[in-house]
C-alpha positions as CSV (number, residue, x, y, z in Angstrom):
1,M,0.0,0.0,0.0
2,R,2.8,2.4,0.8
3,G,4.4,1.8,-2.6
4,L,1.0,2.6,-4.2
5,V,0.7,5.9,-2.3
6,E,4.3,6.9,-3.3
7,R,3.5,6.2,-7.0
8,L,0.4,8.3,-6.8
9,K,2.3,11.2,-5.2
10,E,5.0,10.7,-7.9
11,D,2.3,11.1,-10.6
12,V,0.9,14.2,-9.1
13,Q,4.4,15.8,-8.8
14,A,5.1,15.0,-12.4
15,V,1.9,16.8,-13.5
16,L,2.8,19.8,-11.3
17,E,6.3,20.0,-12.8
18,R,5.3,19.6,-16.4
19,D,1.8,21.2,-16.7
20,P,1.7,24.9,-16.0
21,A,-2.1,24.8,-15.9
22,A,-2.1,22.7,-12.8
23,R,-1.9,25.2,-9.9
24,G,-1.7,22.7,-7.1
25,A,-2.0,19.0,-6.1
26,L,-5.7,19.1,-5.6
27,E,-6.2,20.6,-9.1
28,A,-3.9,18.0,-10.6
29,I,-5.8,15.2,-8.8
30,L,-9.3,16.5,-9.7
31,F,-8.7,17.8,-13.3
32,S,-6.1,15.7,-15.0
33,P,-7.9,13.1,-17.2
34,G,-4.5,11.9,-18.5
35,M,-3.5,11.0,-14.9
36,H,-6.9,9.4,-14.3
37,A,-6.4,7.2,-17.4
38,L,-3.0,6.2,-16.3
39,W,-4.2,5.3,-12.8
40,M,-7.0,3.2,-14.3
41,H,-4.5,1.6,-16.7
42,R,-2.4,0.4,-13.8
43,L,-5.4,-1.5,-12.5
44,N,-6.4,-2.7,-16.0
45,H,-2.8,-3.9,-16.7
46,W,-2.8,-5.8,-13.4
47,L,-6.0,-7.5,-14.3
48,W,-4.6,-8.3,-17.8
49,Q,-1.5,-9.9,-16.2
50,A,-3.8,-11.8,-13.8
51,N,-5.5,-13.3,-16.9
52,L,-8.7,-11.4,-16.2
53,K,-8.6,-10.0,-19.7
54,F,-12.3,-9.5,-20.3
55,V,-12.7,-7.5,-17.1
56,A,-9.6,-5.5,-18.0
57,R,-11.0,-4.7,-21.4
58,I,-14.4,-3.6,-20.0
59,L,-12.7,-1.2,-17.5
60,A,-10.4,0.1,-20.2
61,H,-13.5,0.8,-22.4
62,F,-15.2,2.8,-19.5
63,T,-11.9,4.6,-18.9
64,R,-11.9,5.7,-22.5
65,M,-15.4,6.9,-22.3
66,L,-14.7,8.9,-19.2
67,T,-11.3,10.4,-20.1
68,G,-11.0,10.3,-23.9
69,V,-7.7,8.3,-23.5
70,E,-7.6,4.7,-24.9
71,I,-4.9,2.5,-23.4
72,H,-5.0,-1.2,-24.1
73,P,-4.6,-3.1,-20.8
74,G,-1.7,-5.1,-22.3
75,A,0.4,-1.9,-22.9
76,R,3.3,-1.3,-20.6
77,I,3.6,2.2,-19.2
78,G,6.5,3.5,-17.1
79,R,6.6,5.9,-14.2
80,R,6.0,9.7,-14.1
81,V,4.3,9.7,-17.5
82,V,2.3,12.8,-18.1
83,I,-0.5,12.9,-20.6
84,D,-1.5,16.5,-21.1
85,H,-5.0,17.2,-22.5
86,G,-5.4,13.4,-23.0
87,M,-8.3,13.5,-25.5
88,G,-7.7,11.3,-28.4
89,I,-4.7,9.3,-27.1
90,V,-4.5,5.7,-28.4
91,I,-1.9,3.3,-27.0
92,G,-1.9,-0.2,-28.5
93,E,-1.6,-3.6,-26.8
94,T,2.1,-4.2,-27.3
95,A,3.2,-0.6,-26.9
96,E,5.8,0.1,-24.2
97,V,6.3,3.6,-22.8
98,G,9.3,4.4,-20.6
99,D,9.6,6.7,-17.6
100,D,9.3,10.5,-17.6
101,V,7.5,10.6,-21.0
102,M,5.5,13.7,-21.9
103,M,2.6,13.0,-24.2
104,Y,0.2,15.6,-25.7
105,H,-3.4,15.1,-27.0
106,G,-4.1,13.0,-30.1
107,V,-0.9,10.9,-29.9
108,T,-1.3,7.4,-31.4
109,L,1.1,4.5,-30.6
110,G,-0.3,2.2,-33.2
111,G,0.4,-1.2,-34.5
112,T,1.1,-2.6,-37.9
113,G,0.0,-6.1,-38.9
114,F,-2.5,-8.4,-37.5
115,T,-0.2,-10.9,-35.7
116,R,-0.2,-11.4,-31.9
117,E,3.5,-10.5,-31.8
118,K,5.1,-7.1,-31.0
119,R,3.4,-4.7,-33.4
120,H,3.4,-1.4,-31.5
121,P,6.3,1.1,-30.7
122,T,8.6,1.2,-27.8
123,I,9.0,4.7,-26.4
124,G,12.2,5.3,-24.4
125,N,12.7,7.3,-21.2
126,G,12.3,11.1,-21.2
127,V,10.7,11.2,-24.7
128,L,8.4,14.1,-25.7
129,L,5.5,13.2,-28.1
130,G,3.9,16.3,-29.6
131,A,0.2,16.8,-30.3
132,H,-1.2,14.4,-32.8
133,A,2.1,12.6,-33.3
134,V,1.6,9.1,-34.8
135,V,4.2,6.4,-34.1
136,L,3.5,3.2,-36.0
137,G,4.9,-0.3,-35.8
138,P,7.4,-2.2,-33.7
139,I,10.0,0.6,-33.8
140,V,12.0,2.3,-31.0
141,V,11.9,6.0,-30.2
142,G,15.2,6.4,-28.2
143,D,15.7,8.0,-24.8
144,G,15.4,11.8,-24.8
145,A,14.0,11.9,-28.3
146,K,11.3,14.3,-29.4
147,V,8.5,13.7,-31.9
148,G,7.0,16.9,-33.3
149,A,3.3,17.7,-33.5
150,G,1.7,15.9,-36.4
151,A,4.7,13.8,-37.2
152,V,4.1,10.3,-38.7
153,V,6.9,8.1,-37.5
154,T,7.4,4.6,-39.1
155,K,11.2,4.3,-38.6
156,P,13.3,4.2,-35.4
157,V,14.3,7.5,-33.8
158,P,17.8,7.6,-32.3
159,P,18.2,8.7,-28.7
160,G,18.2,12.5,-28.4
161,A,17.0,13.1,-32.0
162,T,13.9,14.9,-33.2
163,A,11.4,13.5,-35.7
164,I,9.3,16.0,-37.6
165,G,6.9,15.9,-40.6
166,N,4.9,13.4,-42.6
167,P,6.7,11.2,-43.3
168,A,8.9,12.0,-40.3
169,Q,12.4,13.2,-41.0
170,I,15.0,12.6,-38.3
171,I,17.1,15.6,-37.1
172,V,20.1,14.7,-35.0
173,R,21.6,17.6,-33.1
174,E,25.4,17.6,-32.9
175,A,26.9,18.3,-29.5
176,K,27.9,21.9,-28.9
177,L,31.5,22.3,-28.1
178,E,32.3,24.6,-25.3
179,P,35.3,26.8,-25.7
180,V,38.3,25.7,-23.7
181,E,40.1,28.2,-21.5
182,A,43.8,28.2,-22.0
């Protein structure tokens, strides 16, 4: 129980740090549908893992109706994930989302193919997914990467890179060299 309370506090703190519209913990708890969807997903994922798949799907369906966020109970979601303005988010069954991810409205982590194998993306730690970004297939978006608003990503994105456009183009920033004092 203590671990659960700590995780809930962690989620609230993540919202407060990354959503300037949240003016306090109570506002974050009451008015953050993305956080509500993530909390329900944790229960749904536990039910899914316990082989109570039908119950998990029913609860996921009601969560979608209440929050506008659709997360398949089989998806794996990390810690301190923030879904801002959650409406229209879709996260598929075999998707994996790392820790400290920031996700804006309309993001799709979608699958390709009709097999029961891995068919959805893996999102690394510290990734930013802009509004209406679409990431398709069993690809990896590396740690610290950014996917711009409206981008359609079908190829891997290296760590720290930015993907923009449709189809997405990868921009890799080169390290800035600091002048050395003599």
